[in-house]
N, C-alpha and C positions, 0 to 999 in steps of 0.2 A: 329242402335246400340246406346245405351245410352251413355251420356257423361262420366258417371262414369266408364263404362266398357272400353271406349276408353282410359281413363287416366290410368286405371289399366294395360292396355296392352302396356304401354310404354316400350321401350327396356331398359331404365335406371332402374336398379333394386334398388328401394328406399324403398321398404316396410319394410326393417329391420332397418330403421333409428330410432334414438332416439325419434324423434317427426314427426308424420305424421298426417295431417288433410285434410279433403275434404269438399268442399263447392259446391253446385249446381250452385250458382250464385256469382261470384267474386265481383260483385257490392256491395254486402252486406258488405264485409270487406273494400272495397275501400271507401265507403261513411263514415264509422266510422272513418277511418284513416284521411280522409280529414278534419274532425271536429277538429282535433288537429294538423293539419299540418301548423305550423307557424315558424318552424325552419327546417334546412336541415337534421339534424340527430335526431334519437329517440332511446330510450333504450327499449328493448323488454324483458319482464319477462315471462317465460314459467312455467306452473305448471299443475297439473292434473285438475285444475278448469278452465283452459283456458289461454288466453293471456292478459297481461296488457302492453300497449304501452304508454310510458311516454315521453313528450316533455317539455323542460324547457327554460326559458329566464330570463337573468339578475338576477338570484337567488331570484326572487320575484314572479314569476308566474309559475305554473306547470299545464299542461294538461294531463289527463289520460284517455285512452280509454280502456274499459273493454269488452273483447270479450269472452263470456262464452263458455265453451266446448260444451254445448248442442245446440249452434247455428250451429255447424258443423254437417254434415251428418255422418262423421267419425272423431274420435279424439283419437289418441294414443300417450301417452307420458310415457316412461318407466323410468323416473328419478324423483327425488323429486323436482328439480327446475333447471332452466338454464337461463342465462342472456347474452344478447349480444347487441351491438349497431349496428344500420343499417341506411343507407342513405334513408330517407323518400322520397326524390324526385325520386330516382331510383325505390323504391318499388312501389310507386303509378303509375309510368310510366309503369312498368311491369304489374300491375294488370289491367291497362286500355289499354293494348297493341293492342287490337282489335279495340278500339275506337268506338264501336257501340253506337249510341245515341238512338237506338230503345230499349225501356224498356222491350219489349217482348222477346228480344234476351238475352239469358243467356250464360255467359262464365263459364264453369265448371273449378274448381280450385283444385289442389292438392299441398299442402305445405309440404316440407320435410326439416329437419334439423338434423344433426348428431353429434351435440356437439361442444365443444370449438374449434374454429379455422375453423370450417366447414362453407361453404356458405349456405345461405338460398335458396333452390331450389323451383321454382314455375313451375308447369306444368299446362298449360291452353289449353282449347279446346272450339271452337265455330263453329258450323255448319260443323263439320268434320275436321276443320283446327286445327292442333296441334302446339304448340310452348312451349319451355321451357326456363326459365331464371335462371341464377345462380348469386346471389347477394352476394358480399363479406360482411362478418360480421366483426365487429371490437371489440376490447377490451372495455367492458362496463366501463363507468365512474360512480362514485358514484352520485346518484340522491339526491335531497334535501329531507329532512325529515321535513315536515311542522308540524308534531306532532299534526295533527288535529283529534281529537277524539270526539265522541258523548257526552261523559261525560262533556266536557268543553263547549259545545254549549249553548249559552245564548238565542239566538233568532233564530227562523226558520220559513220558510213559503214555501208552495208549490203552485205554480201558473201555470195557463195555458200558454203554450209557445206562443200561437197565440197572446194573449194580450200583453205579454212581447215584442214580435217583434214589435208591434205597438208603444209601449212606446219608445223603443230604436230608432225607425225610427224618432221620434219627438225630441229626445234629441239632444243637440248641441255637436257633437263629436269633435269640435274644442277645447273644454275644456281640460285643463290639467288633471282634476280629475273628477271622478264620485263619488258623495257623496250619501251614503246610510244611511237613518235614519229608525230605527225600534223602535216602542214604544207600550206599552200596551194600550195607549190612542191615540186619534187623534193627528197627521195624520196617525198613525199606520205604514204605509210603504211608504216611499217617496224616489224617486230618483231625484237627482239634478245635473245639470251641470252649469259651469260658463265660457262660451265661448264668442266668438265675438258678438253673438247676445244678450249677457247679461245672467242673471241667469234664468234657466228654472227648474221648479219643476213639478214632476208628482207623485200624491198621489193615493194610492190604499187602500181603506178602508178594514178593516178586514172582512166585510160581502160582499165584492164585488164578482160578479160572476167569476171574474178572480182568486180569492183567494180560493184554495181548502182547505188549512190548514194554520192556523196562530197561532203560539205559541211563545209569546213574554214575557219574564220575566222582562226585564228592558229596559229603554230608552237607545239607543246606536246609536251613529253617528260616521261613519268612512268614510274616503276618500281613494280612490284607483286610482292609475295611469291609466288613461283611455286608454293609448296606450297599456298597458299590458292586459287590459280586452277585447280589440277589437277582438283578435282571438277567444274568446269564442262565438262571434256572429255566427261563422260558425256552431257551435253545436246548437245554438238557432234556426237557420233556419231549422234544421232537427227534432227538438224535438217536443214532444206533451206536456210535462210537464217539469218544472224546479224547483228544490229545492234550496232555498237560505238559507244558514246557516252562522251564525257569532259566533265565540267563544269568550271566555273571553279576549283574546288578540286583538280582532278586525280582526282576520284572516277570510277571506271569502271563503266559499265553494259553488260553483254553480254546481249542478249535473243535467244533462240533460237525460231524458228518451227518447230514440229514437226507433221507430218501424222500423225494417228492411223490406226489400222487400218481405221476406217470412213470415212476420207476427211475427217473433221473436223480442225480446226486447234486446237492448244493452244500456249501460250507459256510458256517457262521463262526467268527472268531471274536473272542473278548480279550482285550489287553488291559492289564491292571498294574499300577505302580504299587510297590510294597508299602504297607502302612508303617512298619518298623522291622528292623532286622533283629533276629534273636540268635545269640551264639552261646556256645558252651555245652558241656556234656549233659547237663540236666535236661536238655531239650529232647533227648532220646530215652529218657527214663520216666517211668510212671511215677 
């Protein structure tokens, strides 16, 4: 008997819920959520396009996981939108309740939600073993509006994630800030830290094999609180590409393209406010 059939035959009658979705492999959703799991709670936005899960910290960094509806084998949502807050620790614990480390083992998942005040219900099956979890949802809080739009983007680059992982492995993460310089001229794209080991700079030329796209309109240097950016490394470890964009205010958007276990694609985005602006010619000199 297939996993999907077994879930369908649960005694709990949930097929009439406002939101119902099915996944053949719960690990797909779990891995995406882990990429933004840096606070205990998250805000979940439901729409006909899928799910957006948002996590924030200190009003200056926001992580968003986008789980498109076509990733699910079944997806039904009969309202225009719905929003609730949920405990991420509990949600991830439930998604990984079987604890299998064997990647060939798939845990089938059915998710149900019936509107304001209702719990989020997870039905899971692996190797004929069934379990269900009911997670209390909470009143959603207003999330930050970074007002980050493409029209205000000054500089952008798309880089291979593998190379970026190597760069971050070499940077001094004891630094208080990560400095990003983007320029139409050399050094083009430079990441700098100023930690216990002194200043460290890593430059990526615009014609580097790491660089898939480089569109830079003006020289721009911004610093970001490195503690706030560290959670984004979770997404970087899963990604194949990363898009780096900076707008006119110096706000940073890092969008990660992640291939799921079934070959589908999801996106995780981190938005971060600048820690301080740095201006002057010395910013592009060693």
